[in-house]
C-alpha positions in Angstrom: 84.1 114.5 69.9 80.4 115.4 70.0 78.1 114.6 72.9 76.1 112.4 70.6 79.3 110.5 69.5 80.4 110.0 73.1 77.1 108.6 74.1 77.1 106.2 71.1 80.6 105.0 72.3 79.5 104.7 75.9 76.3 102.8 75.2 77.6 99.3 76.0 78.6 100.6 79.6 75.4 102.6 79.9 73.5 99.3 78.8 75.5 97.4 81.3 74.8 99.8 84.1 71.2 99.8 83.4 70.9 96.1 83.5 72.8 95.9 86.7 70.5 98.5 88.3 67.7 96.3 87.1 69.3 93.0 88.5 69.8 94.8 91.9 66.2 95.7 92.0 64.5 92.6 90.8 66.8 89.7 89.9 67.5 88.1 86.5 64.0 86.5 85.9 62.4 89.9 85.3 65.4 91.3 83.3 64.3 91.9 79.7 65.7 93.6 76.8 62.8 96.0 76.9 63.2 96.8 80.5 67.0 97.4 79.9 66.2 99.7 77.0 63.8 101.8 79.0 66.2 102.0 82.1 69.1 102.9 79.8 66.7 105.4 77.8 67.6 103.6 74.5 65.6 101.8 72.0 65.4 98.1 72.2 67.1 98.0 68.8 69.9 100.0 70.3 70.3 97.6 73.2 70.2 94.6 70.8 72.8 96.1 68.5 75.4 95.7 71.5 73.9 92.5 73.2 71.9 90.2 70.9 70.2 88.3 73.8 69.6 88.3 77.5 72.3 85.8 77.9 74.9 87.8 75.9 73.9 90.7 78.3 74.3 88.7 81.4 77.7 87.2 80.2 78.9 90.9 79.4 78.0 91.8 83.1 79.6 88.8 84.4 82.8 89.4 82.3 82.8 93.2 83.7 82.3 92.0 87.3 85.2 89.6 87.0 87.4 92.1 85.4 86.7 94.6 88.3 87.4 91.7 90.8 90.8 91.0 89.1 91.6 94.7 89.0 90.7 95.2 92.8 92.8 92.0 93.9 95.7 93.2 91.8 95.5 96.7 93.5 95.4 95.2 97.0 98.4 92.8 96.1 100.5 95.8 95.5 99.6 97.1 99.0 100.9 93.8 100.6 104.4 93.3 101.7 106.3 91.7 98.8 106.6 88.0 98.6 104.2 84.9 97.8 101.8 85.5 100.6 100.8 88.8 99.0 98.6 86.9 96.6 96.3 85.1 99.2 96.4 88.1 101.6 95.1 90.3 98.6 92.2 87.8 98.1 91.4 88.0 101.8 91.6 91.8 101.9 89.2 91.8 98.9 86.8 89.5 100.7 87.0 91.6 103.9 86.4 94.7 102.0 83.3 93.4 100.0 81.9 91.0 102.6 79.1 93.2 103.8 78.1 94.7 100.6 74.4 94.1 100.3 73.4 94.1 96.6 71.7 91.4 94.7 74.0 91.7 91.6 76.4 88.8 92.6 73.6 86.7 93.6 71.7 87.1 90.7 74.7 86.4 88.4 75.4 83.1 90.5 71.7 82.1 89.9 72.0 82.9 86.2 75.3 80.9 85.9 73.6 77.9 87.9 71.0 78.0 85.0 73.5 78.4 82.1 77.0 77.8 83.0 78.3 79.1 79.8 77.1 82.5 80.8 80.1 83.2 83.2 83.2 81.4 82.0 85.3 84.3 83.1 84.9 83.5 86.8 85.8 79.9 86.2 88.9 80.8 84.6 89.8 83.4 87.3 89.2 80.7 90.1 91.3 78.1 88.0 94.3 80.6 87.9 93.9 81.7 91.5 93.8 77.9 92.5 97.0 77.1 90.4 98.8 80.2 91.8 97.7 79.4 95.3 98.9 75.7 94.9 102.1 76.9 93.3 103.2 78.8 96.4 101.8 76.3 99.0 104.4 74.4 101.0 102.1 71.3 101.2 100.1 70.0 98.4 96.2 70.7 98.8 97.0 73.8 101.3 96.5 76.4 98.4 93.2 74.8 97.3 91.9 74.7 101.0 92.7 78.2 101.4 91.2 79.4 98.0 88.0 77.5 98.7 87.7 78.9 102.3 87.8 82.3 101.0 85.4 81.6 98.1 83.0 79.5 100.4 82.9 82.3 102.9 81.7 84.7 100.2 79.5 82.4 98.5 77.7 81.3 101.7 77.1 85.2 102.4 76.1 86.1 98.9 73.5 83.3 98.7 72.3 84.0 102.1 73.2 80.5 103.6 75.2 82.0 106.5 76.5 85.3 107.5 79.2 86.0 110.0 79.2 89.3 112.0 81.4 91.4 114.7 83.9 89.2 116.5 83.2 86.0 114.6 83.7 87.6 111.3 87.0 89.3 112.5 88.3 86.0 114.0 87.4 84.4 110.7 89.3 86.8 108.5 92.3 86.7 111.1 92.5 82.9 110.7 92.5 83.1 107.0 95.3 85.7 107.1 97.3 83.5 109.3 96.8 80.6 107.1 97.8 82.7 104.1 101.2 83.8 105.9 102.0 80.2 106.5 100.9 79.0 103.0 104.1 79.8 101.0 107.1 77.8 100.8 109.9 79.2 103.0 
């Protein structure tokens, strides 16, 4: 395969990478197709060929982020001791791993989703699946939902800048979540 052909095949990823860099630098409000084209070193027409609008571009970014999240949690699930607690423990391990990441990308996607909920349906589907799975393994009705929303809420509060835990407070919070995860499954 020629270099030009490879670059053409990689264009959707090149465009998404460029858009992600722009969002990290300045958020979604200043994201334009012209800016993405310039960042990706492509023509605006080349960008529009793959993503017909800013919303389509943001939706593709969100889908890629959710797919990455699902992959990472699945990998962490494989590292847990076998059993139903592996699922919530993997979610907590992922939250622990990514809690302190300082990038504006998730925040920008959350804000874009608040403006246009149709932009990020993948995360809603992922959350519904996790809620059903967690509730399915819970010993008491509602316990799976409580634990799922505790994990998601912890991450959202940090991402949106509402509250950030550090040091011993953060370690104690994750330890409490892990204890709850171990007690969640039916025995």
